Phi, psi and omega in degrees: 000309181296324179296317180299316180298321180296313180295315182297322180298320179297317180295319181297319180299325179291322184262007184304321182295330184275316186257005181063233180249007183298323180297318181295319179297320180298319180295317180299315180295323180295318179295318180294321181296328181271000000 
């Protein structure tokens, strides 16, 4: 789980300029949903 978050965070940092913070919100909602 932590490894996935680490990898996802790296991808989000790369795309942060494009998607703003929506990606981070999506991840948070996904974690809460699970």
